[in-house]
C-alpha positions in Angstrom: 68.9 162.3 36.9 72.0 162.2 39.7 74.3 159.5 38.2 74.9 156.7 40.7 79.2 158.0 41.1 76.8 161.3 42.2 75.0 159.4 44.9 77.7 157.6 46.0 79.8 160.4 46.4 77.2 162.7 48.9 76.8 159.3 51.0 80.9 159.0 51.6 81.7 162.9 51.7 82.4 162.8 55.6 85.9 161.9 56.3 86.2 158.5 57.1 87.0 157.3 60.7 90.7 156.2 60.2 90.4 154.4 63.5 88.5 151.9 62.1 90.9 150.9 59.9 93.1 147.4 60.3 96.3 149.6 61.6 97.9 149.6 58.0 99.1 152.7 57.3 99.6 153.3 53.2 100.3 156.9 52.7 102.6 158.5 54.8 103.1 162.8 54.7 107.1 163.0 55.7 108.1 166.1 57.4 109.4 168.6 54.9 108.0 166.8 51.6 105.3 168.3 49.4 101.8 166.7 50.1 100.2 165.2 47.1 97.6 162.5 46.2 97.8 158.8 44.6 97.2 160.3 41.3 98.0 164.1 39.9 96.9 166.3 42.9 99.7 168.4 43.6 100.8 171.7 45.3 100.9 174.6 42.9 104.0 176.2 42.5 104.9 178.4 45.6 102.7 176.8 47.8 105.8 174.4 49.5 104.5 173.1 52.9 105.7 171.3 55.6 103.9 168.8 57.8 103.4 169.4 61.2 104.3 166.5 63.6 101.2 166.8 65.9 97.6 168.4 66.0 97.3 172.5 65.6 100.7 173.2 66.4 100.6 177.1 65.8 103.2 178.9 64.5 101.1 179.8 61.5 100.1 176.1 60.5 96.6 175.8 58.6 94.9 172.9 58.0 95.3 171.9 54.2 91.7 172.2 53.3 91.9 175.7 54.1 94.3 176.1 51.3 92.5 173.9 49.4 89.7 175.9 49.3 91.5 179.0 48.6 93.1 177.6 45.5 89.5 176.1 44.2 88.3 180.1 44.0 91.3 180.6 42.1 91.6 178.1 39.8 87.7 177.3 38.8 85.6 180.6 40.3 82.1 179.3 40.0 82.4 176.0 40.8 81.3 174.2 44.2 83.2 170.9 45.2 80.1 168.8 46.3 82.3 166.2 48.5 86.2 166.7 50.1 87.1 164.2 47.1 86.1 166.9 44.7 87.7 169.5 46.6 91.1 168.1 46.4 90.6 167.9 42.5 89.1 171.5 42.1 92.3 172.7 44.2 95.1 171.3 42.4 93.9 172.2 38.7 91.8 174.6 36.7 89.1 172.7 34.6 87.6 174.5 31.6 83.9 173.9 30.6 80.7 174.5 31.6 79.6 173.5 35.6 78.1 170.4 34.1 80.9 169.7 31.7 83.5 169.6 35.1 80.8 167.8 37.1 81.0 165.1 34.7 84.1 165.0 34.3 85.0 164.7 38.2 82.2 161.9 38.0 84.4 160.2 35.7 87.6 160.5 37.3 86.3 159.5 40.7 84.8 156.1 39.1 87.9 155.4 37.8 89.7 156.1 40.6 87.0 153.9 42.8 87.3 151.2 40.4 91.2 151.0 40.7 91.3 151.5 45.0 87.9 151.1 46.2 85.7 154.0 47.4 86.8 152.9 51.6 90.6 153.2 50.4 89.9 156.6 48.0 88.2 158.4 50.8 90.5 158.0 53.7 93.5 159.3 51.8 91.2 162.3 51.0 90.8 163.0 54.5 94.1 162.3 55.6 95.4 165.0 53.1 92.4 167.4 53.9 92.9 167.5 57.8 96.9 167.5 57.7 98.3 170.7 59.8 100.8 172.3 57.0 103.3 175.5 57.5 102.5 177.0 53.9 104.6 179.5 52.0 103.5 181.4 49.4 99.6 181.3 50.6 98.4 185.4 50.3 96.6 187.2 53.2 93.2 186.8 52.4 91.6 190.3 52.0 91.7 193.0 54.9 93.0 190.3 57.1 95.5 191.8 60.2 98.2 189.9 61.7 101.9 190.9 63.3 103.3 189.2 61.0 101.9 191.1 58.3 103.7 194.2 57.1 103.0 197.1 54.6 105.2 199.8 53.7 104.7 202.1 50.7 107.4 202.4 48.1 109.2 205.9 48.0 107.7 208.2 44.7 105.2 205.1 43.8 101.6 203.9 44.2 102.4 200.9 45.4 103.9 199.3 48.4 105.8 196.2 49.5 104.0 193.6 51.5 105.9 191.3 54.0 103.5 187.9 54.9 105.0 184.8 56.5 106.4 181.5 55.4 106.9 178.5 56.6 108.2 179.0 60.0 110.5 176.2 60.4 112.4 177.0 57.2 112.5 180.8 58.3 110.7 182.0 54.8 108.8 184.9 54.3 107.2 186.1 52.0 106.9 189.0 50.0 104.9 190.7 46.7 103.6 193.9 45.6 100.2 195.9 46.6 98.3 198.9 45.2 99.0 201.2 48.1 95.3 203.0 47.9 93.3 199.6 47.7 95.6 196.8 49.4 95.1 194.7 45.8 98.3 192.6 45.2 99.7 193.2 41.6 102.0 191.6 39.3 105.4 193.4 38.8 103.7 196.8 38.4 107.0 198.6 37.5 110.2 197.9 35.5 112.6 197.1 39.0 115.3 194.2 40.2 114.9 192.6 43.7 118.5 191.7 45.2 119.6 189.8 48.5 122.9 191.8 49.8 124.9 191.3 53.0 123.7 193.5 56.1 125.2 196.8 55.5 126.2 197.3 58.6 127.8 194.1 59.4 129.0 193.2 55.4 131.8 190.9 56.8 129.4 188.6 58.5 127.7 185.7 56.5 128.2 185.3 52.8 129.3 188.1 51.1 127.6 187.7 47.6 124.5 189.5 46.2 121.8 187.7 44.6 118.9 188.5 42.3 115.5 187.3 43.7 112.7 186.0 41.0 109.4 185.2 41.9 107.8 181.8 42.7 106.1 181.5 39.6 109.3 182.8 37.3 111.4 180.0 39.0 108.7 177.6 38.2 109.1 178.5 34.4 105.7 180.4 34.1 106.4 183.5 32.0 105.6 186.8 33.3 102.5 187.6 31.2 101.1 183.6 31.8 100.9 184.7 36.0 97.0 184.8 37.2 96.5 188.6 37.8 97.6 189.4 41.8 99.6 186.0 42.4 102.6 186.7 41.5 105.2 186.0 45.0 108.7 186.1 46.5 110.3 184.0 49.0 112.8 185.8 51.3 114.3 184.8 54.3 113.6 185.9 58.2 116.2 188.3 58.8 117.6 188.6 55.0 118.5 192.7 53.6 117.0 193.0 50.4 117.3 196.1 48.0 114.8 197.2 45.3 116.0 198.9 42.0 114.5 200.9 39.7 115.7 202.7 36.7 116.6 206.2 37.7 115.7 206.1 41.0 117.0 205.8 44.7 117.6 202.3 45.7 115.3 201.0 47.9 116.2 198.6 51.4 114.6 196.6 53.3 114.8 194.2 56.3 113.1 191.0 56.7 111.7 190.8 60.1 113.1 187.6 62.1 110.7 185.2 64.0 111.8 183.3 66.7 111.7 179.4 66.4 109.8 177.3 68.4 111.1 175.8 71.5 111.2 171.9 70.6 113.3 171.0 73.6 113.8 172.4 77.0 117.0 174.9 76.4 120.0 175.6 79.4 119.1 179.0 81.5 121.4 181.2 79.6 122.1 184.7 80.8 122.0 187.6 77.9 124.2 190.7 78.4 123.8 193.2 75.6 126.3 195.9 74.0 125.2 199.0 71.6 124.0 197.7 68.4 126.2 200.6 66.4 128.2 203.4 67.2 128.8 206.2 65.3 132.7 206.6 64.0 
């Protein structure tokens, strides 16, 4: 027999229309912050997100709902959320147990939140979060996805490739991972290497004349290499950055991260651009 909480959830699963509220806005997501629920739902490591200032802003922005759906598939495969509240919960953590045990846990947790905050408030907060436009960093391309922002290049003397894919354009963040050159499947650190950010070799005197080793988001967040979920490892680079891949006993591999034009947020004065040669042989 279905529980009372389950029947109540189904009746309330449609996003609540905030136009019916009394005008008090109790949950606000400020620009540049990671989104989190009123309890313990947080964006996973490597999914830094910037809240967009208007609906459907473009520039790679996606609904938080889309990120949540992808997280559910990787964290709780085989468990289908029955409503938006469960979508948010299942995307934030891996829940152990049989499907029946997981749904029972969700029912009990929902009942506690409703008792504390009221069903109407809980559903409104969930709708606010899932329907927020965000610029994600760390969300890998879907299988077969093609975009002008996604680039794959084979690593010489290797069966793997470097893949670059977009992160937050406002933060000028680009992402990188390793993929199997034949299958396109992402892999975690498939060989011994070090990844470094270095000055532009053509103009090393510009910018910061220093090198910095780059580690994956997961390692930065304290996750051991062996505990990273297969194919989930990723790195945060910056637009225009020059990087070098060091492999013992093999030549270095150097590459530049693409630069994306930032969106124009206000009228710009007229500018005439003149060009000179970029590089001249001595």
